[in-house]
PDB file of N, H, CA, C and O in Angstrom:
ATOM      1  N   MET A   1      -7.375 -28.008-153.569  1.00  0.00           N
ATOM      2  CA  MET A   1      -8.613 -28.599-154.057  1.00  0.00           C
ATOM      3  C   MET A   1      -8.913 -28.023-155.444  1.00  0.00           C
ATOM      4  O   MET A   1      -8.796 -26.822-155.690  1.00  0.00           O
ATOM      5  N   LYS A   2      -9.296 -28.920-156.321  1.00  0.00           N
ATOM      6  H   LYS A   2      -9.391 -29.895-156.122  1.00  0.00           H
ATOM      7  CA  LYS A   2      -9.678 -28.527-157.679  1.00  0.00           C
ATOM      8  C   LYS A   2     -11.072 -29.070-157.951  1.00  0.00           C
ATOM      9  O   LYS A   2     -11.465 -30.105-157.411  1.00  0.00           O
ATOM     10  N   SER A   3     -11.817 -28.359-158.797  1.00  0.00           N
ATOM     11  H   SER A   3     -11.498 -27.519-159.235  1.00  0.00           H
ATOM     12  CA  SER A   3     -13.160 -28.768-159.190  1.00  0.00           C
ATOM     13  C   SER A   3     -13.111 -29.471-160.534  1.00  0.00           C
ATOM     14  O   SER A   3     -12.428 -29.034-161.461  1.00  0.00           O
ATOM     15  N   PHE A   4     -13.856 -30.579-160.623  1.00  0.00           N
ATOM     16  H   PHE A   4     -14.410 -30.934-159.870  1.00  0.00           H
ATOM     17  CA  PHE A   4     -13.983 -31.321-161.861  1.00  0.00           C
ATOM     18  C   PHE A   4     -15.465 -31.572-162.101  1.00  0.00           C
ATOM     19  O   PHE A   4     -16.188 -31.953-161.181  1.00  0.00           O
ATOM     20  N   THR A   5     -15.922 -31.359-163.335  1.00  0.00           N
ATOM     21  H   THR A   5     -15.335 -31.048-164.083  1.00  0.00           H
ATOM     22  CA  THR A   5     -17.336 -31.474-163.667  1.00  0.00           C
ATOM     23  C   THR A   5     -17.552 -32.616-164.652  1.00  0.00           C
ATOM     24  O   THR A   5     -16.845 -32.733-165.652  1.00  0.00           O
ATOM     25  N   CYS A   6     -18.536 -33.453-164.355  1.00  0.00           N
ATOM     26  H   CYS A   6     -19.110 -33.358-163.542  1.00  0.00           H
ATOM     27  CA  CYS A   6     -18.918 -34.544-165.237  1.00  0.00           C
ATOM     28  C   CYS A   6     -19.621 -33.943-166.458  1.00  0.00           C
ATOM     29  O   CYS A   6     -20.549 -33.146-166.317  1.00  0.00           O
ATOM     30  N   PHE A   7     -19.175 -34.328-167.651  1.00  0.00           N
ATOM     31  H   PHE A   7     -18.421 -34.975-167.766  1.00  0.00           H
ATOM     32  CA  PHE A   7     -19.769 -33.760-168.858  1.00  0.00           C
ATOM     33  C   PHE A   7     -21.191 -34.252-169.083  1.00  0.00           C
ATOM     34  O   PHE A   7     -21.957 -33.607-169.799  1.00  0.00           O
ATOM     35  N   LYS A   8     -21.561 -35.387-168.484  1.00  0.00           N
ATOM     36  H   LYS A   8     -20.938 -35.911-167.903  1.00  0.00           H
ATOM     37  CA  LYS A   8     -22.884 -35.960-168.722  1.00  0.00           C
ATOM     38  C   LYS A   8     -23.928 -35.391-167.764  1.00  0.00           C
ATOM     39  O   LYS A   8     -24.945 -34.857-168.208  1.00  0.00           O
ATOM     40  N   CYS A   9     -23.694 -35.496-166.469  1.00  0.00           N
ATOM     41  H   CYS A   9     -22.869 -35.929-166.108  1.00  0.00           H
ATOM     42  CA  CYS A   9     -24.692 -35.044-165.487  1.00  0.00           C
ATOM     43  C   CYS A   9     -24.456 -33.616-165.004  1.00  0.00           C
ATOM     44  O   CYS A   9     -25.322 -33.020-164.363  1.00  0.00           O
ATOM     45  N   LYS A  10     -23.283 -33.073-165.313  1.00  0.00           N
ATOM     46  H   LYS A  10     -22.580 -33.558-165.833  1.00  0.00           H
ATOM     47  CA  LYS A  10     -22.898 -31.701-164.942  1.00  0.00           C
ATOM     48  C   LYS A  10     -22.646 -31.502-163.454  1.00  0.00           C
ATOM     49  O   LYS A  10     -22.491 -30.367-163.004  1.00  0.00           O
ATOM     50  N   ASN A  11     -22.602 -32.588-162.681  1.00  0.00           N
ATOM     51  H   ASN A  11     -22.727 -33.510-163.047  1.00  0.00           H
ATOM     52  CA  ASN A  11     -22.257 -32.470-161.260  1.00  0.00           C
ATOM     53  C   ASN A  11     -20.770 -32.166-161.129  1.00  0.00           C
ATOM     54  O   ASN A  11     -19.943 -32.678-161.884  1.00  0.00           O
ATOM     55  N   THR A  12     -20.453 -31.323-160.158  1.00  0.00           N
ATOM     56  H   THR A  12     -21.125 -30.907-159.545  1.00  0.00           H
ATOM     57  CA  THR A  12     -19.074 -30.929-159.908  1.00  0.00           C
ATOM     58  C   THR A  12     -18.608 -31.545-158.601  1.00  0.00           C
ATOM     59  O   THR A  12     -19.353 -31.609-157.623  1.00  0.00           O
ATOM     60  N   LYS A  13     -17.361 -31.996-158.605  1.00  0.00           N
ATOM     61  H   LYS A  13     -16.757 -31.944-159.399  1.00  0.00           H
ATOM     62  CA  LYS A  13     -16.779 -32.604-157.411  1.00  0.00           C
ATOM     63  C   LYS A  13     -15.451 -31.934-157.125  1.00  0.00           C
ATOM     64  O   LYS A  13     -14.639 -31.726-158.027  1.00  0.00           O
ATOM     65  N   GLU A  14     -15.234 -31.598-155.865  1.00  0.00           N
ATOM     66  H   GLU A  14     -15.893 -31.767-155.132  1.00  0.00           H
ATOM     67  CA  GLU A  14     -13.964 -31.043-155.401  1.00  0.00           C
ATOM     68  C   GLU A  14     -13.053 -32.200-155.033  1.00  0.00           C
ATOM     69  O   GLU A  14     -13.428 -33.076-154.253  1.00  0.00           O
ATOM     70  N   LEU A  15     -11.849 -32.199-155.600  1.00  0.00           N
ATOM     71  H   LEU A  15     -11.544 -31.488-156.233  1.00  0.00           H
ATOM     72  CA  LEU A  15     -10.894 -33.259-155.306  1.00  0.00           C
ATOM     73  C   LEU A  15      -9.601 -32.665-154.768  1.00  0.00           C
ATOM     74  O   LEU A  15      -9.197 -31.578-155.178  1.00  0.00           O
ATOM     75  N   PRO A  16      -8.949 -33.380-153.845  1.00  0.00           N
ATOM     76  CA  PRO A  16      -7.696 -32.888-153.268  1.00  0.00           C
ATOM     77  C   PRO A  16      -6.526 -33.095-154.228  1.00  0.00           C
ATOM     78  O   PRO A  16      -5.672 -33.956-154.016  1.00  0.00           O
ATOM     79  N   VAL A  17      -6.509 -32.295-155.280  1.00  0.00           N
ATOM     80  H   VAL A  17      -7.203 -31.596-155.453  1.00  0.00           H
ATOM     81  CA  VAL A  17      -5.504 -32.402-156.337  1.00  0.00           C
ATOM     82  C   VAL A  17      -4.730 -31.089-156.393  1.00  0.00           C
ATOM     83  O   VAL A  17      -5.306 -30.006-156.285  1.00  0.00           O
ATOM     84  N   THR A  18      -3.413 -31.204-156.566  1.00  0.00           N
ATOM     85  H   THR A  18      -2.944 -32.084-156.654  1.00  0.00           H
ATOM     86  CA  THR A  18      -2.572 -30.008-156.631  1.00  0.00           C
ATOM     87  C   THR A  18      -2.157 -29.722-158.076  1.00  0.00           C
ATOM     88  O   THR A  18      -2.247 -30.587-158.948  1.00  0.00           O
ATOM     89  N   ASP A  19      -1.706 -28.505-158.303  1.00  0.00           N
ATOM     90  H   ASP A  19      -1.633 -27.802-157.594  1.00  0.00           H
ATOM     91  CA  ASP A  19      -1.176 -28.143-159.621  1.00  0.00           C
ATOM     92  C   ASP A  19       0.029 -29.008-159.960  1.00  0.00           C
ATOM     93  O   ASP A  19       0.217 -29.381-161.118  1.00  0.00           O
ATOM     94  N   ALA A  20       0.852 -29.332-158.959  1.00  0.00           N
ATOM     95  H   ALA A  20       0.700 -29.029-158.018  1.00  0.00           H
ATOM     96  CA  ALA A  20       2.030 -30.177-159.183  1.00  0.00           C
ATOM     97  C   ALA A  20       1.616 -31.570-159.657  1.00  0.00           C
ATOM     98  O   ALA A  20       2.273 -32.141-160.528  1.00  0.00           O
ATOM     99  N   GLN A  21       0.551 -32.117-159.105  1.00  0.00           N
ATOM    100  H   GLN A  21       0.018 -31.652-158.397  1.00  0.00           H
ATOM    101  CA  GLN A  21       0.071 -33.426-159.542  1.00  0.00           C
ATOM    102  C   GLN A  21      -0.407 -33.369-160.991  1.00  0.00           C
ATOM    103  O   GLN A  21      -0.127 -34.275-161.775  1.00  0.00           O
ATOM    104  N   ILE A  22      -1.116 -32.323-161.340  1.00  0.00           N
ATOM    105  H   ILE A  22      -1.343 -31.586-160.703  1.00  0.00           H
ATOM    106  CA  ILE A  22      -1.613 -32.172-162.705  1.00  0.00           C
ATOM    107  C   ILE A  22      -0.439 -32.036-163.677  1.00  0.00           C
ATOM    108  O   ILE A  22      -0.437 -32.652-164.743  1.00  0.00           O
ATOM    109  N   ARG A  23       0.550 -31.234-163.309  1.00  0.00           N
ATOM    110  H   ARG A  23       0.549 -30.733-162.443  1.00  0.00           H
ATOM    111  CA  ARG A  23       1.740 -31.085-164.162  1.00  0.00           C
ATOM    112  C   ARG A  23       2.460 -32.419-164.327  1.00  0.00           C
ATOM    113  O   ARG A  23       2.908 -32.749-165.425  1.00  0.00           O
ATOM    114  N   SER A  24       2.572 -33.178-163.258  1.00  0.00           N
ATOM    115  H   SER A  24       2.208 -32.910-162.366  1.00  0.00           H
ATOM    116  CA  SER A  24       3.226 -34.481-163.309  1.00  0.00           C
ATOM    117  C   SER A  24       2.498 -35.404-164.285  1.00  0.00           C
ATOM    118  O   SER A  24       3.134 -36.072-165.101  1.00  0.00           O
ATOM    119  N   TRP A  25       1.184 -35.443-164.204  1.00  0.00           N
ATOM    120  H   TRP A  25       0.667 -34.900-163.542  1.00  0.00           H
ATOM    121  CA  TRP A  25       0.383 -36.274-165.099  1.00  0.00           C
ATOM    122  C   TRP A  25       0.535 -35.810-166.546  1.00  0.00           C
ATOM    123  O   TRP A  25       0.727 -36.630-167.444  1.00  0.00           O
ATOM    124  N   HIS A  26       0.450 -34.509-166.772  1.00  0.00           N
ATOM    125  H   HIS A  26       0.294 -33.843-166.043  1.00  0.00           H
ATOM    126  CA  HIS A  26       0.601 -33.962-168.128  1.00  0.00           C
ATOM    127  C   HIS A  26       2.004 -34.204-168.674  1.00  0.00           C
ATOM    128  O   HIS A  26       2.201 -34.225-169.889  1.00  0.00           O
ATOM    129  N   SER A  27       2.976 -34.387-167.789  1.00  0.00           N
ATOM    130  H   SER A  27       2.816 -34.371-166.802  1.00  0.00           H
ATOM    131  CA  SER A  27       4.356 -34.649-168.220  1.00  0.00           C
ATOM    132  C   SER A  27       4.619 -36.132-168.458  1.00  0.00           C
ATOM    133  O   SER A  27       5.726 -36.513-168.837  1.00  0.00           O
ATOM    134  N   GLY A  28       3.608 -36.968-168.240  1.00  0.00           N
ATOM    135  H   GLY A  28       2.708 -36.659-167.932  1.00  0.00           H
ATOM    136  CA  GLY A  28       3.751 -38.381-168.555  1.00  0.00           C
ATOM    137  C   GLY A  28       3.627 -39.358-167.412  1.00  0.00           C
ATOM    138  O   GLY A  28       3.692 -40.569-167.627  1.00  0.00           O
ATOM    139  N   ALA A  29       3.450 -38.865-166.204  1.00  0.00           N
ATOM    140  H   ALA A  29       3.397 -37.882-166.029  1.00  0.00           H
ATOM    141  CA  ALA A  29       3.283 -39.787-165.071  1.00  0.00           C
ATOM    142  C   ALA A  29       1.979 -40.555-165.232  1.00  0.00           C
ATOM    143  O   ALA A  29       0.994 -40.024-165.746  1.00  0.00           O
ATOM    144  N   LEU A  30       1.979 -41.796-164.794  1.00  0.00           N
ATOM    145  H   LEU A  30       2.779 -42.227-164.376  1.00  0.00           H
ATOM    146  CA  LEU A  30       0.755 -42.581-164.820  1.00  0.00           C
ATOM    147  C   LEU A  30      -0.283 -41.926-163.918  1.00  0.00           C
ATOM    148  O   LEU A  30       0.042 -41.379-162.864  1.00  0.00           O
ATOM    149  N   LEU A  31      -1.513 -41.990-164.344  1.00  0.00           N
ATOM    150  H   LEU A  31      -1.777 -42.434-165.200  1.00  0.00           H
ATOM    151  CA  LEU A  31      -2.607 -41.374-163.592  1.00  0.00           C
ATOM    152  C   LEU A  31      -2.639 -41.864-162.150  1.00  0.00           C
ATOM    153  O   LEU A  31      -2.790 -41.070-161.221  1.00  0.00           O
ATOM    154  N   GLN A  32      -2.495 -43.187-161.964  1.00  0.00           N
ATOM    155  H   GLN A  32      -2.372 -43.832-162.719  1.00  0.00           H
ATOM    156  CA  GLN A  32      -2.567 -43.747-160.616  1.00  0.00           C
ATOM    157  C   GLN A  32      -1.363 -43.378-159.768  1.00  0.00           C
ATOM    158  O   GLN A  32      -1.423 -43.464-158.541  1.00  0.00           O
ATOM    159  N   VAL A  33      -0.278 -42.972-160.397  1.00  0.00           N
ATOM    160  H   VAL A  33      -0.229 -42.903-161.394  1.00  0.00           H
ATOM    161  CA  VAL A  33       0.904 -42.513-159.662  1.00  0.00           C
ATOM    162  C   VAL A  33       0.756 -41.036-159.327  1.00  0.00           C
ATOM    163  O   VAL A  33       0.975 -40.630-158.186  1.00  0.00           O
ATOM    164  N   ALA A  34       0.386 -40.235-160.314  1.00  0.00           N
ATOM    165  H   ALA A  34       0.208 -40.565-161.241  1.00  0.00           H
ATOM    166  CA  ALA A  34       0.244 -38.791-160.100  1.00  0.00           C
ATOM    167  C   ALA A  34      -0.845 -38.474-159.077  1.00  0.00           C
ATOM    168  O   ALA A  34      -0.714 -37.536-158.289  1.00  0.00           O
ATOM    169  N   PHE A  35      -1.921 -39.264-159.096  1.00  0.00           N
ATOM    170  H   PHE A  35      -2.027 -40.026-159.735  1.00  0.00           H
ATOM    171  CA  PHE A  35      -3.062 -39.013-158.207  1.00  0.00           C
ATOM    172  C   PHE A  35      -3.288 -40.213-157.274  1.00  0.00           C
ATOM    173  O   PHE A  35      -4.413 -40.693-157.135  1.00  0.00           O
ATOM    174  N   ALA A  36      -2.231 -40.680-156.650  1.00  0.00           N
ATOM    175  H   ALA A  36      -1.317 -40.290-156.763  1.00  0.00           H
ATOM    176  CA  ALA A  36      -2.321 -41.852-155.772  1.00  0.00           C
ATOM    177  C   ALA A  36      -3.212 -41.604-154.557  1.00  0.00           C
ATOM    178  O   ALA A  36      -3.686 -42.551-153.930  1.00  0.00           O
ATOM    179  N   ASN A  37      -3.437 -40.353-154.230  1.00  0.00           N
ATOM    180  H   ASN A  37      -3.052 -39.584-154.740  1.00  0.00           H
ATOM    181  CA  ASN A  37      -4.203 -40.008-153.034  1.00  0.00           C
ATOM    182  C   ASN A  37      -5.715 -40.007-153.239  1.00  0.00           C
ATOM    183  O   ASN A  37      -6.458 -39.757-152.289  1.00  0.00           O
ATOM    184  N   ILE A  38      -6.188 -40.279-154.451  1.00  0.00           N
ATOM    185  H   ILE A  38      -5.585 -40.482-155.222  1.00  0.00           H
ATOM    186  CA  ILE A  38      -7.643 -40.263-154.673  1.00  0.00           C
ATOM    187  C   ILE A  38      -8.116 -41.604-155.234  1.00  0.00           C
ATOM    188  O   ILE A  38      -7.321 -42.387-155.755  1.00  0.00           O
ATOM    189  N   LYS A  39      -9.419 -41.857-155.119  1.00  0.00           N
ATOM    190  H   LYS A  39     -10.065 -41.222-154.696  1.00  0.00           H
ATOM    191  CA  LYS A  39     -10.019 -43.117-155.538  1.00  0.00           C
ATOM    192  C   LYS A  39      -9.987 -43.268-157.057  1.00  0.00           C
ATOM    193  O   LYS A  39      -9.990 -42.272-157.780  1.00  0.00           O
ATOM    194  N   PRO A  40      -9.956 -44.514-157.543  1.00  0.00           N
ATOM    195  CA  PRO A  40      -9.932 -44.744-158.991  1.00  0.00           C
ATOM    196  C   PRO A  40     -11.076 -44.061-159.747  1.00  0.00           C
ATOM    197  O   PRO A  40     -10.856 -43.524-160.833  1.00  0.00           O
ATOM    198  N   GLU A  41     -12.287 -44.072-159.194  1.00  0.00           N
ATOM    199  H   GLU A  41     -12.466 -44.509-158.312  1.00  0.00           H
ATOM    200  CA  GLU A  41     -13.402 -43.432-159.895  1.00  0.00           C
ATOM    201  C   GLU A  41     -13.227 -41.913-159.977  1.00  0.00           C
ATOM    202  O   GLU A  41     -13.723 -41.278-160.908  1.00  0.00           O
ATOM    203  N   ASP A  42     -12.528 -41.341-159.010  1.00  0.00           N
ATOM    204  H   ASP A  42     -12.125 -41.857-158.254  1.00  0.00           H
ATOM    205  CA  ASP A  42     -12.240 -39.908-159.079  1.00  0.00           C
ATOM    206  C   ASP A  42     -11.142 -39.623-160.100  1.00  0.00           C
ATOM    207  O   ASP A  42     -11.145 -38.575-160.747  1.00  0.00           O
ATOM    208  N   ARG A  43     -10.212 -40.550-160.241  1.00  0.00           N
ATOM    209  H   ARG A  43     -10.210 -41.401-159.716  1.00  0.00           H
ATOM    210  CA  ARG A  43      -9.196 -40.404-161.290  1.00  0.00           C
ATOM    211  C   ARG A  43      -9.846 -40.467-162.670  1.00  0.00           C
ATOM    212  O   ARG A  43      -9.421 -39.768-163.590  1.00  0.00           O
ATOM    213  N   ASP A  44     -10.879 -41.306-162.817  1.00  0.00           N
ATOM    214  H   ASP A  44     -11.224 -41.874-162.069  1.00  0.00           H
ATOM    215  CA  ASP A  44     -11.599 -41.370-164.090  1.00  0.00           C
ATOM    216  C   ASP A  44     -12.287 -40.048-164.397  1.00  0.00           C
ATOM    217  O   ASP A  44     -12.358 -39.636-165.555  1.00  0.00           O
ATOM    218  N   LEU A  45     -12.790 -39.384-163.369  1.00  0.00           N
ATOM    219  H   LEU A  45     -12.732 -39.718-162.428  1.00  0.00           H
ATOM    220  CA  LEU A  45     -13.407 -38.069-163.575  1.00  0.00           C
ATOM    221  C   LEU A  45     -12.369 -37.089-164.111  1.00  0.00           C
ATOM    222  O   LEU A  45     -12.677 -36.285-164.991  1.00  0.00           O
ATOM    223  N   ILE A  46     -11.164 -37.145-163.600  1.00  0.00           N
ATOM    224  H   ILE A  46     -10.914 -37.799-162.885  1.00  0.00           H
ATOM    225  CA  ILE A  46     -10.100 -36.267-164.081  1.00  0.00           C
ATOM    226  C   ILE A  46      -9.729 -36.614-165.525  1.00  0.00           C
ATOM    227  O   ILE A  46      -9.639 -35.733-166.380  1.00  0.00           O
ATOM    228  N   LYS A  47      -9.517 -37.892-165.783  1.00  0.00           N
ATOM    229  H   LYS A  47      -9.590 -38.608-165.088  1.00  0.00           H
ATOM    230  CA  LYS A  47      -9.028 -38.310-167.103  1.00  0.00           C
ATOM    231  C   LYS A  47     -10.095 -38.239-168.195  1.00  0.00           C
ATOM    232  O   LYS A  47      -9.838 -37.737-169.289  1.00  0.00           O
ATOM    233  N   PHE A  48     -11.285 -38.741-167.892  1.00  0.00           N
ATOM    234  H   PHE A  48     -11.493 -39.148-167.003  1.00  0.00           H
ATOM    235  CA  PHE A  48     -12.314 -38.862-168.921  1.00  0.00           C
ATOM    236  C   PHE A  48     -13.412 -37.811-168.826  1.00  0.00           C
ATOM    237  O   PHE A  48     -14.182 -37.635-169.770  1.00  0.00           O
ATOM    238  N   GLY A  49     -13.494 -37.110-167.693  1.00  0.00           N
ATOM    239  H   GLY A  49     -12.868 -37.253-166.926  1.00  0.00           H
ATOM    240  CA  GLY A  49     -14.522 -36.090-167.527  1.00  0.00           C
ATOM    241  C   GLY A  49     -15.902 -36.653-167.255  1.00  0.00           C
ATOM    242  O   GLY A  49     -16.912 -36.001-167.519  1.00  0.00           O
ATOM    243  N   ILE A  50     -15.944 -37.879-166.721  1.00  0.00           N
ATOM    244  H   ILE A  50     -15.124 -38.410-166.507  1.00  0.00           H
ATOM    245  CA  ILE A  50     -17.228 -38.513-166.434  1.00  0.00           C
ATOM    246  C   ILE A  50     -17.173 -39.135-165.037  1.00  0.00           C
ATOM    247  O   ILE A  50     -16.193 -39.786-164.673  1.00  0.00           O
ATOM    248  N   CYS A  51     -18.242 -38.924-164.261  1.00  0.00           N
ATOM    249  H   CYS A  51     -19.037 -38.395-164.557  1.00  0.00           H
ATOM    250  CA  CYS A  51     -18.278 -39.449-162.894  1.00  0.00           C
ATOM    251  C   CYS A  51     -18.580 -40.945-162.904  1.00  0.00           C
ATOM    252  O   CYS A  51     -18.992 -41.494-163.926  1.00  0.00           O
ATOM    253  N   GLY A  52     -18.376 -41.593-161.777  1.00  0.00           N
ATOM    254  H   GLY A  52     -18.042 -41.147-160.946  1.00  0.00           H
ATOM    255  CA  GLY A  52     -18.586 -43.033-161.669  1.00  0.00           C
ATOM    256  C   GLY A  52     -20.011 -43.463-161.966  1.00  0.00           C
ATOM    257  O   GLY A  52     -20.225 -44.488-162.613  1.00  0.00           O
ATOM    258  N   THR A  53     -20.985 -42.696-161.502  1.00  0.00           N
ATOM    259  H   THR A  53     -20.811 -41.864-160.976  1.00  0.00           H
ATOM    260  CA  THR A  53     -22.390 -43.031-161.741  1.00  0.00           C
ATOM    261  C   THR A  53     -22.706 -42.999-163.225  1.00  0.00           C
ATOM    262  O   THR A  53     -23.315 -43.928-163.756  1.00  0.00           O
ATOM    263  N   CYS A  54     -22.295 -41.930-163.896  1.00  0.00           N
ATOM    264  H   CYS A  54     -21.800 -41.175-163.464  1.00  0.00           H
ATOM    265  CA  CYS A  54     -22.560 -41.814-165.330  1.00  0.00           C
ATOM    266  C   CYS A  54     -21.755 -42.845-166.121  1.00  0.00           C
ATOM    267  O   CYS A  54     -22.239 -43.369-167.124  1.00  0.00           O
ATOM    268  N   TRP A  55     -20.530 -43.140-165.675  1.00  0.00           N
ATOM    269  H   TRP A  55     -20.138 -42.715-164.859  1.00  0.00           H
ATOM    270  CA  TRP A  55     -19.709 -44.159-166.340  1.00  0.00           C
ATOM    271  C   TRP A  55     -20.479 -45.482-166.376  1.00  0.00           C
ATOM    272  O   TRP A  55     -20.526 -46.151-167.408  1.00  0.00           O
ATOM    273  N   ASN A  56     -21.078 -45.852-165.245  1.00  0.00           N
ATOM    274  H   ASN A  56     -21.039 -45.309-164.406  1.00  0.00           H
ATOM    275  CA  ASN A  56     -21.822 -47.108-165.178  1.00  0.00           C
ATOM    276  C   ASN A  56     -23.079 -47.085-166.031  1.00  0.00           C
ATOM    277  O   ASN A  56     -23.531 -48.139-166.479  1.00  0.00           O
ATOM    278  N   GLU A  57     -23.653 -45.920-166.266  1.00  0.00           N
ATOM    279  H   GLU A  57     -23.286 -45.064-165.902  1.00  0.00           H
ATOM    280  CA  GLU A  57     -24.808 -45.812-167.161  1.00  0.00           C
ATOM    281  C   GLU A  57     -24.372 -45.960-168.615  1.00  0.00           C
ATOM    282  O   GLU A  57     -25.032 -46.641-169.401  1.00  0.00           O
ATOM    283  N   VAL A  58     -23.262 -45.323-168.969  1.00  0.00           N
ATOM    284  H   VAL A  58     -22.726 -44.770-168.330  1.00  0.00           H
ATOM    285  CA  VAL A  58     -22.774 -45.371-170.341  1.00  0.00           C
ATOM    286  C   VAL A  58     -22.150 -46.735-170.646  1.00  0.00           C
ATOM    287  O   VAL A  58     -22.330 -47.274-171.738  1.00  0.00           O
ATOM    288  N   PHE A  59     -21.422 -47.284-169.687  1.00  0.00           N
ATOM    289  H   PHE A  59     -21.276 -46.846-168.800  1.00  0.00           H
ATOM    290  CA  PHE A  59     -20.743 -48.577-169.835  1.00  0.00           C
ATOM    291  C   PHE A  59     -21.203 -49.505-168.716  1.00  0.00           C
ATOM    292  O   PHE A  59     -20.481 -49.700-167.738  1.00  0.00           O
ATOM    293  N   PRO A  60     -22.398 -50.079-168.848  1.00  0.00           N
ATOM    294  CA  PRO A  60     -22.916 -50.924-167.766  1.00  0.00           C
ATOM    295  C   PRO A  60     -21.995 -52.117-167.496  1.00  0.00           C
ATOM    296  O   PRO A  60     -21.388 -52.666-168.415  1.00  0.00           O
ATOM    297  N   PRO A  61     -21.904 -52.505-166.232  1.00  0.00           N
ATOM    298  CA  PRO A  61     -21.078 -53.658-165.890  1.00  0.00           C
ATOM    299  C   PRO A  61     -21.609 -54.912-166.596  1.00  0.00           C
ATOM    300  O   PRO A  61     -22.817 -55.082-166.760  1.00  0.00           O
ATOM    301  N   THR A  62     -20.700 -55.768-167.002  1.00  0.00           N
ATOM    302  H   THR A  62     -19.719 -55.630-166.869  1.00  0.00           H
ATOM    303  CA  THR A  62     -21.078 -57.048-167.602  1.00  0.00           C
ATOM    304  C   THR A  62     -20.848 -58.138-166.573  1.00  0.00           C
ATOM    305  O   THR A  62     -20.231 -57.904-165.534  1.00  0.00           O
ATOM    306  N   LYS A  63     -21.344 -59.327-166.865  1.00  0.00           N
ATOM    307  H   LYS A  63     -21.845 -59.517-167.709  1.00  0.00           H
ATOM    308  CA  LYS A  63     -21.153 -60.462-165.956  1.00  0.00           C
ATOM    309  C   LYS A  63     -19.663 -60.675-165.669  1.00  0.00           C
ATOM    310  O   LYS A  63     -19.282 -60.996-164.543  1.00  0.00           O
ATOM    311  N   GLU A  64     -18.818 -60.493-166.704  1.00  0.00           N
ATOM    312  H   GLU A  64     -19.127 -60.233-167.619  1.00  0.00           H
ATOM    313  CA  GLU A  64     -17.382 -60.708-166.553  1.00  0.00           C
ATOM    314  C   GLU A  64     -16.754 -59.691-165.608  1.00  0.00           C
ATOM    315  O   GLU A  64     -15.775 -60.002-164.929  1.00  0.00           O
ATOM    316  N   ASN A  65     -17.311 -58.467-165.555  1.00  0.00           N
ATOM    317  H   ASN A  65     -18.106 -58.215-166.106  1.00  0.00           H
ATOM    318  CA  ASN A  65     -16.715 -57.391-164.752  1.00  0.00           C
ATOM    319  C   ASN A  65     -17.303 -57.284-163.349  1.00  0.00           C
ATOM    320  O   ASN A  65     -16.825 -56.471-162.558  1.00  0.00           O
ATOM    321  N   GLU A  66     -18.299 -58.056-163.017  1.00  0.00           N
ATOM    322  H   GLU A  66     -18.688 -58.716-163.659  1.00  0.00           H
ATOM    323  CA  GLU A  66     -18.935 -57.944-161.704  1.00  0.00           C
ATOM    324  C   GLU A  66     -18.136 -58.605-160.622  1.00  0.00           C
ATOM    325  O   GLU A  66     -18.542 -58.595-159.460  1.00  0.00           O
TER     326      GLU A  66
END
């Protein structure tokens, strides 16, 4: 388990991520391949440092994306 903190709201979330998965991603593996065991919004927290709730505040859904 690794902790990831949203830069906007500062909430921290524990995710079932291993050092091997992080190394794989840093070595070029696609995010969805390296972290296939976690939800897409949790992968965004790893990649962008922002949680799903804050992502939706910063980038509100549009009619096209609903």
